[in-house]
N, C-alpha and C positions, 0 to 999 in steps of 0.2 A: 366841827372841823370842816373846812371848805378849802378846796384847791381847784385850780384850773390849769389847763395846759393846752397846747396846740398839737395836733397830730402831724406826723411826717407825711410825705407825699403819698405813702401807701395806706394811710389811715391808722398807723400804729401810734400808741402813746404809752406813757409810763408815769406813775406817781411813786415817789420815794418817801419812805418814812411815814407810812400811813399807820396810825395806831389801830389796835384791834377794835372791831365794831361792825355795825351794819351801815352801809352807805347807799345813797342813790347816785348812780353814775348816769349823767345826762350829757348828751352830745348836741351841739347846735351848729348851724351853718347860717351865716348872714343874720344872726340874732334870732333865728327861729329854731325851736326844738325839732330834732330829727330822729332821735333815738334815746332810749334810757333802759336801765336795768338796775336791780338791787344786787349789791355785792356784799358778802360777809367776809371779814378778815379776822382770822383767829390769831392768837399770840404766836409769833414766829412764822406766820404763813405769808406766802405771796398770793394775792388774789388774782384769779383769772376771770375775764369777762369778755364776751363778744357783744358787739352792738350791731344791729341791723337797722339801717336808716329807714325811717318811715317815708312814705311818698310825700313829696313836697306838695303844698297846696297848688291848685291850678293857677296859672299866670293871671295876674290882675286881682287876685283875692287878697284882702288885707287880714289883719289879726281878728277882725270881727267874725271871720269865718271859723275861728278856732272853736267856738262853741258848737257849731254845726258838725265839725270834724270830730270833736270829742264825743258828742252824743251818738254819732254814727258808730264810732269805735266801741263805745259802751255797749250798745245793743248788738254788736258783732258777737259779744259773749265770750271772748277769749280772755282768760286770766292774764295772759302775757301782755294784753293791751291796756290794762288798768293803769299802769304807770304813765303811759303815753297820754291817756285820758286826763290824768291828774295834771300833767305838765301843760297840756293844751288849755285846760280850764283855769289854771293859775295865771295864764297869760291872756285869757279871753277878756275882751273889753265889753262894756255895757253898763247900763244903769237900770234902775227900777226892776221890772219883772224879768228882763233879760239877765241882769246881774243875779237875781234870785234863782233863776233857772240854772245859771252857771254854778252857783253855790250848792244848789240841790244836787246836781250831778257830781260835783266834787265830793260832797258827803256820801253819795251813793257809791261812788268809785272806791273811796277810802274804806267805807264799811264793808263793801264786797271783798276787798283785799283782806280786811280783818277776819271776816268769816272764812275765806278760803285758806287763811293761815292757821285756822284752828280756833279762833275766837277765845284766846287765852289771855284774860286780863292780868294774869300774873306775870306775863312776859312783857318786859318794858316796851319793846318795839311795837308789839301788837296793841298794847294799851294806848300808846300814843296814836296809832292809826284810828282807834275807836274814838278817842277824845277829839282828834282833828275832824273826824266825820261828823260828830255831834255838833261841833262848833260851826261847821259849814251849814248844817241843817238849821241851826239856830239863826244864822245870818239870813238864810232864805226865808224863814218864818217871819222875820221882822219886816218884810216888804209887804205893804198893804195890798190886798187883793191877789197875792200870789197863791196859786194852787198847784201842787206837785202833779206831775204826769201820772196817770192811773196805770200805765202799762208796766211800771216797775214792780218788783217783788213786794208782796204784802209785808214781809219782814222789814224791808227798807222803809216802807211807808209808816209802819208802827214806830220805828226809830225816829223818823222825821217828826211824827206827831208828838213824841215824848221829848224832843230836843228843846232846851230852853236857853 
């Protein structure tokens, strides 16, 4: 299920007829991601969410800086930043080892979210996070000569080494 809308002058927006489920709510301005959050909608519920825009990149920087911004946010260590990290990495450009680094941190971010949510593979949403993380790790492993950063958690490095 995917919908988009524009906010009014005050930044308010509304989605009608959203079926129950868990959703990623992402805001962008000028084609760049500026905020995101996860929203759960139960049967018969209205979902509420607030978005706080991330600081835009410095003037003159292009999308190639998304990787650097994402890595900095990842190491900031706030669970609230992991969705922003994922969005930045999904839009990051690059080839070879730079692309592998992007995939590695995408996997690390998703797997961190999985662990923080309780690491329950019986939960459909959590299982999907784990699967997506391992796929990203596997993509990074396919790049010849790529070595993951050593400063990440040993638990994440073990998952990376086991990804196929």
